C-alpha positions in Angstrom: 106.4 59.7 97.7 107.3 59.7 101.4 104.7 57.1 102.3 105.8 53.5 102.4 102.3 52.4 101.3 102.4 54.4 98.1 106.0 53.8 96.9 106.3 52.6 93.4 103.5 53.3 90.9 102.1 56.7 92.1 105.4 58.7 91.5 105.7 57.3 88.0 102.0 57.9 87.2 102.1 61.4 88.6 105.3 62.2 86.6 103.6 60.8 83.4 100.5 63.0 83.9 102.6 66.1 84.7 104.9 65.5 81.7 108.1 65.5 83.8 110.7 62.9 84.5 110.1 60.6 87.5 113.6 61.2 88.8 113.1 65.0 88.7 109.8 64.7 90.5 111.3 62.5 93.3 114.2 64.9 93.7 111.9 67.9 94.0 109.8 66.2 96.7 112.6 64.6 98.7 115.5 67.1 98.5 115.6 70.7 99.5 117.9 73.1 97.5 119.6 76.1 99.2 121.7 78.9 97.6 124.6 79.9 99.7 127.7 82.1 99.4 128.1 85.8 98.9 126.7 85.8 95.4 124.3 82.9 96.3 125.7 80.9 93.4 126.6 77.7 95.4 123.8 75.2 95.8 123.5 72.7 98.6 121.0 69.9 98.9 119.6 68.2 102.0 117.2 65.3 102.4 113.7 66.3 103.4 112.1 64.5 106.3 109.1 62.3 105.7 106.8 64.9 107.1 108.3 67.7 104.9 108.0 65.6 101.8 104.4 64.8 102.6 103.6 68.5 103.2 105.3 69.5 99.9 103.4 66.8 98.1 100.1 68.1 99.5 101.1 71.7 98.6 101.9 70.7 95.0 98.5 69.0 94.7 96.8 72.1 96.0 98.6 74.3 93.5 97.7 72.0 90.7 94.1 72.1 91.8 94.2 75.9 91.9 95.7 76.1 88.4 93.1 73.7 87.1 90.3 75.7 88.6 91.7 78.9 87.1 91.9 77.3 83.7 88.4 76.0 84.0 87.1 79.4 85.0 88.8 81.0 82.0 87.4 78.3 79.7 83.8 78.9 80.9 84.3 82.7 80.6 85.4 82.4 77.0 82.6 80.0 76.2 79.8 82.3 77.5 81.3 85.6 76.3 79.5 87.3 73.4 81.4 87.6 70.1 83.9 90.4 70.0 82.1 92.0 67.1 78.8 92.2 69.0 80.1 94.6 71.7 78.3 98.0 71.5 80.3 101.0 70.7 81.8 102.6 73.7 82.1 99.3 75.6 79.5 96.9 77.0 78.3 95.7 80.3 80.5 93.5 82.5 79.3 90.8 84.8 81.9 90.0 87.5 82.0 87.5 90.3 84.0 88.3 93.4 84.7 85.4 95.7 85.7 86.7 99.2 87.4 84.7 101.8 85.7 84.6 105.2 87.6 85.5 108.3 88.3 82.2 110.1 89.0 81.4 113.7 88.6 77.9 115.1 89.5 75.9 118.2 92.7 74.9 116.2 94.0 77.3 113.6 96.8 76.2 111.2 98.6 77.6 108.2 95.5 77.6 106.0 93.7 79.9 108.4 96.9 82.0 108.6 96.8 82.6 104.9 93.0 83.1 104.7 93.1 85.7 107.4 96.0 87.5 105.8 93.9 87.8 102.6 91.2 89.3 104.7 93.6 91.9 106.1 94.5 92.8 102.6 90.9 93.1 101.5 90.1 95.2 104.6 93.0 97.5 103.7 91.7 97.9 100.2 88.2 98.7 101.6 89.7 101.3 104.0 91.6 103.0 101.2 88.7 103.0 98.7 86.0 104.1 101.2 87.6 106.1 104.0 91.0 107.3 103.0 89.9 108.8 99.6 87.1 110.6 101.3 89.4 111.9 103.9 91.9 113.1 101.3 89.2 115.1 99.5 88.1 116.7 102.7 91.6 117.6 103.6 92.2 119.1 100.1 89.1 121.3 100.6 90.3 122.4 104.1 87.4 120.8 105.9 89.4 119.2 108.7 90.0 122.0 111.1 89.9 119.8 114.2 92.1 117.0 112.8 89.4 114.4 113.0 90.0 113.1 109.5 93.7 112.8 110.1 92.9 110.6 113.1 90.6 108.6 110.9 93.4 108.0 108.5 95.7 106.8 111.3 92.9 104.5 112.5 92.6 102.9 109.1 96.1 101.5 109.3 96.2 97.7 110.0 99.1 96.8 112.3 98.6 93.1 111.6 99.7 93.6 108.0 102.9 95.2 109.1 103.5 92.2 111.4 102.8 89.7 108.7 104.7 91.4 105.8 107.4 93.2 107.8 108.4 96.8 107.7 111.1 98.5 105.8 114.1 98.9 108.1 112.2 97.1 110.9 111.2 93.6 111.8 111.3 91.0 108.9 107.7 90.0 109.4 106.1 86.6 110.1 106.3 85.5 106.4 110.0 86.3 106.4 110.6 84.3 109.5 108.6 81.3 108.3 110.4 81.4 105.0 113.8 81.4 106.6 112.7 78.5 108.9 111.5 76.5 105.9 114.9 76.8 104.2 116.7 75.6 107.4 114.3 72.7 108.1 111.1 73.0 110.1 111.7 69.9 112.2 112.4 70.5 115.9 115.4 69.0 117.5 113.6 67.0 120.1 116.0 67.2 122.9 114.9 67.7 126.5 111.3 67.1 125.6 110.9 70.0 123.3 107.4 70.3 121.8 106.8 70.0 118.1 106.8 73.5 116.4 108.5 75.1 119.4 111.5 76.1 117.2 109.3 78.1 114.9 107.5 79.8 117.7 110.8 80.7 119.3 112.0 82.3 116.1 108.7 84.2 115.6 108.7 85.4 119.1 112.3 86.6 119.0 111.8 88.5 115.7 108.3 89.9 116.2 107.4 89.5 119.9 107.4 93.2 120.6 105.1 94.1 117.7 101.8 95.7 118.8 99.8 93.1 116.7 101.7 90.1 118.1 100.3 88.3 121.2 101.7 85.4 123.2 99.7 82.3 123.7 100.0 82.0 127.5 100.4 78.4 128.7 100.6 77.2 125.1 103.3 79.7 124.1 105.8 76.9 123.2 103.7 75.7 120.2 101.3 78.6 119.5 101.5 82.3 118.7 98.8 84.9 118.2 98.0 87.8 115.9 95.6 90.7 116.7 93.7 90.9 113.4 91.3 93.7 112.6 88.5 91.3 113.2 89.9 89.8 116.4 92.7 87.9 118.0 93.6 84.5 116.6 96.0 81.9 118.0 97.9 79.8 115.4 99.5 76.4 116.0 103.1 76.1 114.7 
């Protein structure tokens, strides 16, 4: 919608395929809505920049692909499932497929790697709880931790990067909270005095989370990059 080369037919065709009005689709992609006021009942609209509109368009396409893939997976699952009346008494066998994300760190890491590595932190937390913490709780309940080793293990299983990403109750808002606030206020940097692209977001992230143990500064590229100490290693992300 924001590209001059694709103005005209694509928005109307996309609206027809999605079953929505073309004007509503254009408004969604080109205008940002904000709720303000004490009760957050007042609504303000601002024009999205060309880059914001293109990013939102790409995000919408990605969400549509994800929904289509989920629908297709459910369709295949139903088509190969045995009839309900053929299940043995007491339940039957279950064949499951778990698709795990791989931890990613490249020469240049963007928002996609940011989300993938967050998922890995979550999976690692689940693994720690299922494997280590439950065992430690059983040993503690049986009084088999006289030297406090299992309590130290429990503390070691905590993932500081998750607290940095999600925020802590009564503490820092977390990286997701900062990014969410910046997205509402417009990501675009006010390019005055030669400010680098993305520097505004990095400044906000550093101000809110710079003292967290899992946060690391990017050194010479600290104006456009920030780092996170994940369980698998340190990763620098470009803003």
